N, C-alpha and C positions, 0 to 999 in steps of 0.2 A: 389569801384573795386579793388578786387582784383588781384594783376601781375600776367600775369602766369610764373612758375616755368622755365627754363633755360634748356631743356633736356641733361641729363646726356648721359655720353658714353653708360651704359648701358639699357636707356630706346630707343636704336635704333629701337629696335618692336613694338614704334607708328609710325614711322614714316612713311607715304604714300607710298605705293606699297610691300614693305615688307608683305611676307607673316605667317599668325598666323592659328596655329591646334589647334581647341579644340575637346578634348580630351572627350564623354563625353555630347556631344553637343545637346544630349536630353533633358537634365535639362533644367529645368525654370532658371537656375539662369545662369547659362554656355548658355545657346542660347541669354538671353539680352546681356550675356557680345560679346560674337561671331556677334549680334547685329550690336553692338556699333563699333564695331573696324570696321567691314564691313563698317559702314554708315562715318567713319573719314579717309577712305580710303585706309584701308588694305586688300589684298588679304587675304581670311579666308576661311580655310578649316575646316571640323569636322568630328568627327566617332562617332557611338551610337550604345550598344548590341540594345533597340529599334528599332533602322533604320536595323540593317540585321535581325531582327526577324519577321521584318517586318509590326511593328507597329506603332504608331506615325505621322505616313504617311502625315496627314495635316500639321505637325509643321515641316516633314522633305519638303514637297513645297515648304511651307512658304518661312524656309530658303534658299531654291535655289529659291527662282522667289527673292530671295536679293539679290543674285549675291554666294551666299555661296556654295562651293563644296563641298560633303557629295562622303568619301570614305568608304568601309567595313574598319571596327576594325581590320586590318588584319596588317598593319603597312604600308599599300602602301600609305599614305595618308602625310609622315611624310617625307620624302628626302628632297625638296628642300623650308621648313618650316623655318621661321626666331628664331622662338620658338615654345612653345609646353604648351601650355593652359591644366589642368588638372583638372577633376571635383574630391570632393572628395568619390567619390563616386566609382571610383573608383578604379580598383585593380594595386597594381605598376607593374603584372605579365606579363600583357597582352601585343598583340605583337604592339601595339603603341609604349607606354612607353619603351618594351624593345630595339625599336627602335630608337628612339630619343636618348634613351642614347647610343648604340652601334653609334652612327653618331656622338657624344656631343652637342647637339642641345640643348640650354636652357631649360630649364623646371620652371615651374609657377603653383604656385599652384591657384583657384578661387579667393581665396581672393587675395593670394599677387598683383593677376592681378589687383580688384579690386583696391586696393590698392594706385595702381601707376594711375590710370584713375583718382582719386579723386583729386592729388597732380595737385596745382595751381587753383583748385576751392573753391568756396565757397558756405563748407557741409554742410548737412543737414540726418545725421545717425539716422536710426530709431533702435534699438535695446531693448531687450525684448526678452520671452520664448517664447511668445503667441502673436498674433497678427501685428507681421510687416510689413507683407504683404499688410494686409488690410491698415494699414495705413499708409506706405509710399505710399502706391495708394493715399490715401486721398488728403494726405496730396500735393504730385505731379501734384492731377486734382486741388487743391485752385491753389497751384502756376502758374499751366498751364492756367485757367481760368480768372487770375488775371492780366493777361500780363508779367508775371517773365521769359518766355519762358524759363523752366524748362529743364535740361538734368536729366536725372532719370532711374534707375536700379531698377525692384522690382521684389520679387520670384513669382510672378503669372505675369496673363495676366488681363488688362483689362477688361472688356465687352466695344463690340461694336466696328463700325470699326477705326481701327487705320494700322499708318505706322507698317507694319513686324509685328510678333505673340502677338504685344500688351504688353509687358512686357518692353517695354524701349525706349526712346527716349532719340535724341539728340537736345538740343536745343542750341543757340547762346549765350545764358548771363553765369555769371559767377555763376547760381546757378546749383549746381547739388546735387540731392536727391537720398538716396541708403538705404538699407537694408544692417545693418548690423549683422550678424548671429554669436553666440556668439562657434559653434560648430567647427569652421575650426582654432582657435587658432589665430585669426588675430584680434580681438574685442580691446583686448588693444592698439594695435597699432596705431589707426584707431585716427586721432585729427581732428574733423569734425568742423565748426564752429559753428552748432548748436548739441545736438545728444537730442535721449529720449531714455526712459527706461519704456515703456508701462509693464511691470510687471516682476519678478519672482519669477521662479519655476525650481524645478527638473526636467530635459531634458534630452539636450546631455551629464550633465555635473553633477554632487555629487551641492547640494546647498553650503557649503563650497567653493570649487572652484570657483562655482560661482559668491559671494559676491567678492573676492579678483578679480574678469573679469571685476564685472560691477561696482565695485569700480577704478580701473586702467582705463576704458573707461567716467565715469564720470568725473574725473579730468583731463582728456585728453582735455576736449568740451572747445573750447576758448572764442567763446561769451553767448554760456547759456549752458544750460540742464532742459529740462523738464520729470516729475517724477510725476507716482502714486504712491498720498499719500494715496488711499484704499487700495492698495496691501504692507503686512507687512514687505516681504524683501524690496520692496522699498523703504519704508518708514523709513527703521529704516537702511537702505543702509550707510558704511560710506565714507564721498563726502567729499571730498575737490574740489568745486568748489563751491562761492561766487556769481554763476548770475546762479540764479534756480526759476525756475518756475514750481507750481503744480498745478496736476490737483485731481477732485475728483468728486464722488458723495456724499457720507458719509462724509467724513474727509473734516474736515474746509482748506482750499487752494484756490491758486492764481482764479486758474479757476476751481470754483465750478458748476454742473450744478446743475439751480434750478429745479421746476417744472417739474419735470421729469412725462414723461407715454412715455411708452416700451409698442412697440405691436409687435405682427406678420411681420408688414410690415415697421416700421418705429421707433425711436425715437423721441420726440419734447422736449424741454427742455431751459428755458431763462439763460442767460451767461452775466451777469454785464448789465442787460438794452438790451441785445439784443435777441429774437428770433429762436432759427434753429431745423431744421429739417435737419436730418441724415435717408437717405431712407434706413436702409437697418433692417433690423429681427435681435434681439438681444440684451439683457443687454451690453455682449459685445463690440459690433461694438458701443455703445454708448459711450462708455472706450477706443475705437480706432480711433475716431468723434474726441473728447471732446484729446489726446493729439495731434496727427493735427492739430485742431485750435490755443490750445499753441502754440506750434512751428512754424505755419504761423502767428501767432499774434506777435513772436518773429523777422520776419523778415520787420518787420514794417506796415505789412496790417491794414485794421481797422476790427475789429468785422465785424460789416454791410456786406462791402464786403465780406471775407469767408466765413456767411451765403448765401449772393447772393451765390455764388458758387456753396456750399455744395447740395441747391436742387435736381439737376440733375444729381447729382454723380452715375453710374451705375451699381457703384460694382464693385468682381473681381472674377476670371473662380475661380470654385472650394470653392469660401468657402460662404456659403449655397448658392449655385447657384438653383436655382428654374430654374428647366429644362421644366414643365410642373404645370400650375396653372389650377386647372377646382374646380363647386362649393364642388366634392365630392375629390376632388383627387391631392395632391398637391407631386411631388416628388422632390427631393433636392437629389441633387450634393454635398459634403462636403470631403476637408482634413481633418477632426480629424483624429487623429489619438494617441496625449498624453491624459490623463486624463482631463484639463482641459478642454483641444481646446474640447472631449467628452463633458463634462457638459455642457457646453459653447453652441455647437448644441442640442443639447436631448434641452434643457433649450427655446431656441429660437425654434423650430419645436414645442414644447407645446403649446409657444405663437400665432398659427396656429389653434390649435383645432382640436378638433378629435382625435382617436387612432392615436399611433405611431410604425409603424414598422420600425425599426431601422436595416440598413443590416452595418455592420463591417467586416473586412478585418484586419486584425493585422497585419505592414509594416512591418515586420522582425522578427525572432527567437530570435536574440540578445535583441534587445528590450521592447518583449514582458516577455523576462526571467526577465529585470531587472523591469519591471513594472508591471508585470503581479496582485499586489496585489492593485495597484493602480488604476487598468487599470477596474479592476472587483468592487470597491467599487464604482467608477463612474456609473458604470452601473446598479451597486444594487441600490445606489438613485436616478437616474435618469429613469429607466426604471418602471416606475407606473404599478397598475391596469388597464390592458384590454390591455396596450401596448406589442409589440414583439418585438425581441432582436435575430436574426440571426448571427452568424460567423463561416465566411468561414473560410478556411483553410489558417492558415501565407500564405500571400505571399511570394517570394523568390524570387529574381530577380537576381541570380547566383553568382558567387563565391566562398570565400572559410567556409562562416562559417556553424554552424554544427546543422542539426537541434535538436530539441527539446520539449517543453516547447510548448505544441499548446493551437488553439481553443478549441478542447474538457476537454481538463483540466483549460481549461477560465472559458469554462462555469460552470462548476461544485461550481464554485467559488465564484458566481455571486449568491446573492441572492436577487432578486428584488421583484417588485409584482406582475411586468409582468410575460410573457413567453418568457424562454429564449432558444432557442434550437443552435448546432450545426451541421452544416449543410457537406455533402462531397463537393457539387460542387455547383453551378448556377442555375443549370437542379432543386436541389430538392427546391432552394426559389422559382421559379417560379409555383410550384405546390401547395408551400401555400399560394403566397401572390392573387392565385384567389380568395382565400374566402376570399369576403371583406365584412369590417362592411355595415348597414346601413347607419350609416353615414357619414360625411367628414373620410377620413384615408389622412394622412403627411407619407408618405414614405423616407425614411430621411437613403440614402447613403454614408458610411463615409470610407476613409480608407487612406492612401499617397503612395507614390511610384509608383502602379500597374498605366498607364495610362487609361486599359481599364474596369476604374469603372465608369469614366464620361459615358463607352457606356452600360455599364451594366446599368443606371439611366436612360438613352435614347430609353434603349432594354425592360427595366420595365414600358417604360410612355407605347414603340408601341404596348408592351403588351397588354398593360387594356385596354388600346382604342380598339382594335382590338375586345376585346374577350367583349366589352360594343356594341360593331353596331349588 
C-alpha cells in the first residue's frame, strides 16, 4: 500500500470543516467532486445556472440531501469559502468567479482539484476520446464487487440504488479509479499507477495535439498502461513505457477477445480460456469492457473473478440507457454527440432490430462548426433505408458563443439512405413520431450538455404509450 502524501500548506482546503464552493456543480464531473468533498468532511456549497433556471432539480435535491448547500449563481455563496472550484464550462465573468477574485479566494479548475484528490492513492486513470465514462464505471464496478473498496469519480452515474447521485464513491482503500479527460490540459500531469487509453480521435483537440498529450500521459503511467491495438492512433502512438498491456478484437494482442458474439443486449466472448458476458449493447461497449478487464487484471484479480463481477453490471445513465422496452418499441436516451459516438450508438441501435428513428441535438455552435462534415458523414453512413433522422435546433447553454452554422445546414450535408429532417422544435417531432411502422421501432435520443434530453426521451415514452391505449 502506498503511504499517504503528507499534506502541504497549499492543501489546507482538503482539511475537514473547510468550505469548498463548486461553480457549475450541476455538471456530472463537478457534482461527483462536490459529493466526495462532502463525504470527506468538508463544508460544501455550489451554484449552477441550470438550478437557477429550474432545471436538474432532481440532482439539486440529491446534492442538498447529501448536505451540500446550493446558492444562486450570483456571488452570494462565495464569501466564507476557503477554495472555489470551477468547471471549464463556466465563463470567467460570472458573478461567483468575479466575487472570488475580489475576495482573493483561491481558484482551482475541476482537473486541478481531481489531480490533488488523487495524491497518495494507487490510481487507475481512464483516458481516451470515447468510452471513458463507461470504462471507468465498469472498472470501478469490478473493483467494488471484488472487495477492493475503491474510491471512484465517473463522468456519468451508475444505474441503480447508490449513495448520492451514483457518479462517485468514497472507499477506505488505497484504490482510486477516475476518468482522465484530455480537454482541460491536465492529462499530461497525471501520474497514475495504471492508465488506460481507450482510443484516440479528434474531439476537443486536433489529432497532432492529441498524440502529444496522450504520449505524455502514457509515459507517466508508473505501474502499467492498457492500450487499444485496434485503434490506429493508439497502436502507433509513440510511447515510452515498457509496461504495456494491449487489448483488441481484430489485431493480435495480450487481451484479444475471441469467439465474439454481439447482440442488442450484450456481448459474449472468450479471453484466455475464460468466458465473459458484458451486459451492454454494441461493439463499442465490448471494447470498453475489454479495457476494464485488462486494467482489473493488472491489479491482481483473476479473470474468473472479473468475469463473475461483470455479469450484473447495470450500465450508466445516458449511455444507451433503455428507458422503455416493449415488443414494438424501444426508446433509448444517449449522450452521443461526436462522430465516433454517433456511429457507435446507431450501430448498437440497429442490432436491436426494426426501424431507427434518431433524434439528434447538436450540443453547441462551436463543436458543430468544427465537426459538421464528420458528423454529416457519420449520419450518412448510419441512417439506413427506412430509418429517420430528426435534427433539433443547436443547444445553447448561454455564454458568449456566436450562433452560426446550424441544424438546417447540417441536414443539407447529410446523404443518408433514410429520411433526414431539421425540425423547429420538439413539438414537431411528436407530430412525426406518431406515424409508427408496423414492426418494431427503436427511437434513439442523442445529444450532450442539455439535461432536458432525458426528459424528452421519457416524454416520448409517455406519449407513445398513451396513444396506444
